[in-house]
C-alpha positions as CSV (number, residue, x, y, z in Angstrom):
1,M,-0.1,0.1,0.0
2,E,1.2,3.3,-0.9
3,E,2.0,5.8,1.9
4,S,0.3,9.2,2.0
5,W,2.3,12.3,2.6
6,I,1.0,15.5,5.0
7,S,2.3,18.9,5.0
8,V,3.6,19.7,8.4
9,F,5.4,23.1,7.5
10,R,5.1,26.0,5.1
11,S,7.0,29.4,4.8
12,G,7.9,31.9,2.2
13,E,11.5,31.3,3.1
14,V,13.2,28.3,1.8
15,Y,15.9,28.3,4.3
16,Q,13.4,28.1,7.2
17,A,12.0,24.9,5.5
18,E,15.5,23.6,5.0
19,I,16.2,23.9,8.5
20,I,12.7,22.2,9.8
21,K,13.4,19.5,7.1
22,Q,16.8,18.6,8.7
23,K,15.5,18.7,12.2
24,L,12.8,16.3,11.4
25,E,15.8,14.1,9.5
26,E,18.1,14.3,12.6
27,N,15.2,12.9,14.5
28,G,14.6,9.9,12.5
29,I,11.7,11.4,10.3
30,H,11.6,11.0,6.6
31,A,10.9,14.6,5.4
32,V,10.7,16.0,1.8
33,M,11.0,19.9,1.0
34,I,8.9,21.0,-1.8
35,N,10.0,24.5,-3.1
36,K,7.3,26.0,-5.0
37,H,8.8,29.6,-5.5
38,D,8.8,31.2,-9.0
39,S,12.2,31.2,-10.5
40,A,11.8,34.8,-12.0
41,L,10.0,36.3,-9.2
42,P,10.5,36.5,-5.4
43,I,7.2,34.7,-4.5
44,G,5.8,31.4,-3.6
45,E,6.1,29.1,-0.5
46,A,8.4,26.1,0.5
47,I,6.6,23.3,2.0
48,V,7.9,20.2,4.1
49,I,6.0,17.0,4.2
50,V,6.3,13.8,6.1
51,E,4.8,10.2,5.7
52,A,1.3,10.5,7.4
53,S,2.4,7.6,9.6
54,E,4.8,10.1,11.1
55,K,2.6,13.2,11.2
56,E,2.2,13.4,15.0
57,K,5.9,12.7,16.0
58,A,6.7,15.4,13.6
59,L,4.1,18.2,14.8
60,K,5.4,17.3,18.5
61,L,8.9,17.7,17.4
62,L,8.0,21.2,15.7
63,A,6.1,22.6,18.8
64,D,8.9,21.2,21.1
65,H,11.3,23.1,18.9
66,R,9.6,26.3,18.9
67,E,9.3,26.5,22.9
């Protein structure tokens, strides 16, 4: 069965999404960053997604990271 993916972080800044992705991976959560920025204009967003089965673990880690 194919695993579905869930967004756990969005930002207008690619570097912030990269930091979150790295933090998740350092804690054993497979994460992927999708860069939806326009290459010609400074608009868009970066999204970090994780496997649906890791969603709760990822969100808890991110909440703990913000404190």
